[in-house]
N, C-alpha and C positions, 0 to 999 in steps of 0.2 A: 619633570612632572610626575613620572610614573611612581616615584617614591614620596610624593607629597601627600599630606592628609587631605581629606575632603569630608565635609559635614552634610548630613541629611537630618533635618530637624536638629536635635541636640546630639545625635549620634555621630561620633567621629570615626572614620575608617582610616587606618594608618597609611595605607598606600592604595594605588588604583588597580592592583591585581585582584581579580575575582575568580573564584572557582565556579564555573557555570554549573547550573543544576543539570545532572545527568543521571538517568535511570540506571540502577545497578541490578535490578531483577533478582534480588537476593534476600527479600524479606520472607518471614513466615507469618501468614495471616496479617500482613501489614505491619508487623513488628520488626524494628531494626535489630540487627544481630551484631555479634562481635566483629564481623567483617566491616560493618558501617562505622563502628567505633574506631577501628584502625584506619579505615579509608578517609574519613573526615579529619580525624585527629592528626594524621600524618601531614595533611595539607596545612593545618594550623601550625604545626612544628616547622613547616616549610616557609613560614613568613607571609602567607597569603592574606591580603588585607580583609577580604570578605569571603566567607565560604557559604555557598548556597546549597542547601540540602535538596536532593532530587524531588521531582514532582511527587506530591504526597496527596493521595486521594482523600477527599472530604467525606465520601461515602464508599461502601464496598464496591458498588457497581461503577464507581468513577475511576477505578484503576485500569491501567492499560493491560496489565497481566495480573495473574493471581500471585505473582512474586513481587509486585510493586508495593511501595510504602503507603501506609495509611495513617490517618490521625482522627478517626471517628470514634475511638474509645480511649480510655485512660491507660490501658496497658501499652498501647502504641506511644502515647505521649511520654510515659515513663521511660521507655527505651530510648527515646530521643533526648530526654532530659539528661541522661547519662552522658551522651555525646556533647551536648551543649555545655554541661558543667566542666567536662575535660577541656574543651576549647577555651573557656573563660579562665580556668585555673592554670593553664599551662602554655598560654600564648597571648599575643596582643590582637589576635584575629577577632572579628565579629562574625556572627553566624546567623544566617537567615533561612527561611523555609519557603518553598514554593508550593502553594495550595492549588490543587488541580482537580479536574474532572475530565475524563477522556471522551465522554459522550459516545458518538457512534464508532469511535476508534478503540473502544474498550473491548474486553473479553477476547484477547488475542494471545498467541504464543508463537515465537519465532516469526513474527510478521504476518501471521495468518489468523483470521477469526476462528475461534473455537466453536465446535458444534454446541448447540444449546445445552445438551446434557453434560458437557464438560465445562462450560463457561456460564454466562448469564445474559439476560436480555439487555441490549444496549438502548440508550435513549438519545434523542437529538431534538433540535428545534422543529425539524420537519422529517417526514418519513422518507428520507433520501439516504441510501447507504453510501459509504465511502467508496466502495468498489461494487460494481454491478453484480458480482457473484455473491456478495454478502447479504445477510438478512436485512430486511427493512427495519430500521430502528423504530422504537416506540416514540411517537410524537408527544412531547411533554405537554401536559395540561397547565393551565394558569396556576392551579394550586400546587402542582409539582414544581413549577419554576420557583414559586415563593418558598417552598420547602427547601429547595437547593440553595437559595440565597441564605436561608437560615443555617444550613449545613456548613457553608463557607464561614459564616460568623462563628459558629460553634467550634469549628476547626481552628480558627484564629485564636479563640479564647484558650483552647487547650495548648496551642503553640506558645501563647503569651505566658501561660502558667509554667510551661516547660523551660522558659527562660530565653527564648529566641529574641535576638536583637532587632530583627528586620523581617518584613513579610513581603512576599511577591505573589501576585495573582497570575496564574498561567492562562493567558488569553491568546496563545500562539499555536502553531504547528497542527492546526486542524482539530484540536480538541474542543470540548463542548462550547466554551465561550467564543472561540474563533468561529465555530459553526453558526452561532447566532450572528456574528458580525458580518459574515459573507452572504451576499444575495444569491450565491450559487448553492448554498447549503441551507439557507433560511428563506422559505417561501411562505411564511406565516402571514395571515391577514389580520391578526390582532395587534395589540400594542407592542408586541415583541418582534414584529416583522414588517417588511415593506420599506419604509423610509430609513435613512441613515440614523435619525434620532431613535427610531424604534429598534433597529438592529443592535445599537450599542446599549440599549436600556438594561439588559441583563447584567452586563459588565458594570455599568455605572451603579446599579443597585447593590451589587456585591461590594464594590469599592466603598460605597456609603455605609453599608452594614459593618464591614470590617473596620473602617475608620472610626466608628462609634466606640470601638474598644481601645484604639491606639492613642497614646499620648505623645508629647513632644520628644520622647526618648526612643520612640519606635516608628521608624519610617515605613512607607508603603511603596513598593515598586509594582509595575505591571509589565509583563512580557507580552509583546505582540509580534505577529508576522507583518513586517512592513509592507509586504506584497505577497499574494499567493500565486503569482505568475500565470494568471488565467484571464482571458478576455471577459470583461464585464464582471470580474470578481473583485474582492477586496484588494485595494491598491494603495500606493504611497499617498495619494491625495486624501483618501479617507483616513489613512493613518495619521497624517498631520492634523486633520480635523479632530480626530479622537484624542490626540495628544493635547490639543488646546482645551478640550472638555475636561480631561483628566487632571490637567494642571490646576484647573479651577475647583477640582474635587479633592484637593490635598494629596494628590499622588506626587511622589518625590522624584521618580525617575521612570523613564520608559526603556525597558530592556528590549533592544530591537533585533529580532531574528527574522525569519521569512519562511514562506512555503508551508507545506504539510496538510493543506485542506483539500487539494484537488489531486486525485490519483492520476499519475502520469504527467504531471506538470514538468516542463523542461526548465531546469535550473543550470545556469553556467557557473561552475565553481572555479574560484581562483582565490589566492590568499587575500583575506579581508573582504570577501565578496559582498558582505552585508553592511560594511562600513558606510557606503554612500547613503543607505537608507537611514542609518543613525544620524549621519551628518545633516541630512535634509530635515528630518523631524526636529532635531535640536535647533537648527537655524530658523525654521519657519514658526515653530511653536514657542521657543524659548525655554522649554523644559529640559532638564538634564537627561542625558541618554547614556546607555551602555552599549558598547559595540561587541559583537560576537561573531564568530565564523572564520575558521582557518587563520586565526591570529597566532603566529608561531614563535615570534622572537620579541625580545625587549625593544629592539630598534624599531620594529614595525609598530609596536604598542606606543612607544614614545612619539612617533610621528603622528599617529592618530590623535593623541592628546594635544600635541603642539598645534595641529591644524584645527583644533576645536571641533573635531568630528564626533567626539564622545567625551564623557566625563569618567567613565569606568571602562576597564578592559576585561571582558569575560573570556576566560580561556577554558577550553573543554579537553580535546584530545591531548594537547601539549602538557596539561597539568596531570593527566593520567600517566603520561610517559615519565613525567618528572615532578614529583611532589614538592621538590625544593626549588622550583622554578624562580620564585621571588627572591629567595636568599642567594642562590647562585648568581643571578644576574646583578644583584646588589654588590657582590664581591668585585665584579668587573669594573664597576664605576664608582666604588667606594661610597655607595649610598647607604643611608641609615635604614636598616631593616631588622626586625626581630630575629634573634638567633637564640636557640635554646641554651640556657646557661650550662646545661649538662654536656653540651657539645663544644664548649668554649675552646678547648684545646685544638679543635679542628679549624678554627677561624684562620684564614690566610693572613 
């Protein structure tokens, strides 16, 4: 199954290997550089079915760091178009972009919040910092929330114009949308806080706004944290409920990660530690899911697919170690996988 194609709307992905979105902290004013051109292009040459570009800020203050990627202006979109064009012209890979806002976890460097004079004011659904030693974030007004929904839509439009095949909304890892989802970081008393339906409203309205731009050739994914490992926090039960809602909102896949919103949360790590979350969301909601988290081998990936615990395999550290992960594993089992014609003499 690992080398079988899969369709989302009309878009066919040639195999189930996905390069997970990973921040590279290497942009200049949000603009992708030659590093990114090589970084993403090499994974396309390596046969990866879908390449997901790292978390990309929809507004300047939505970046995690000042070196993170952005798509709030045309210069940034043009730098990404160069990468998209290379992938399309030199491989069979599809390429997607993850649209993001870091919320209260923005304005950092090396894992620490920057002083205000070096960074910028952070925003959040409520005035609750991620860490007690950090500044209290600005609590978003209703008008500011509506403006951010518009910013996600404008970023999606630029991404569409740049040629991206697929779009993902980043609602995981304790960033802004996740902050709205969790009752531990969202204590609002208006229509964006309190009940489950209110806490998911920001995400649902972003999904609706972005989907207004997308046609049957451009699918929409959403990344969530299946649980945040905290008592009375966002958990698997609410994740399943959210998946059911998003399935009816024309979301094509839930990319299932975990954690990130509660400082000091205890997470037990083991190979494939997030796969059970993906499996349960897929089983209970009926939506397609992506599994991610310490997936290291083709054998492990194949087992996940055969057990119907996920539909896509997102690989992070392992694909950093080996850009040719998909191709090299296809050699072992004689599977059909893209191989650059320039390298044909090296085929075993």
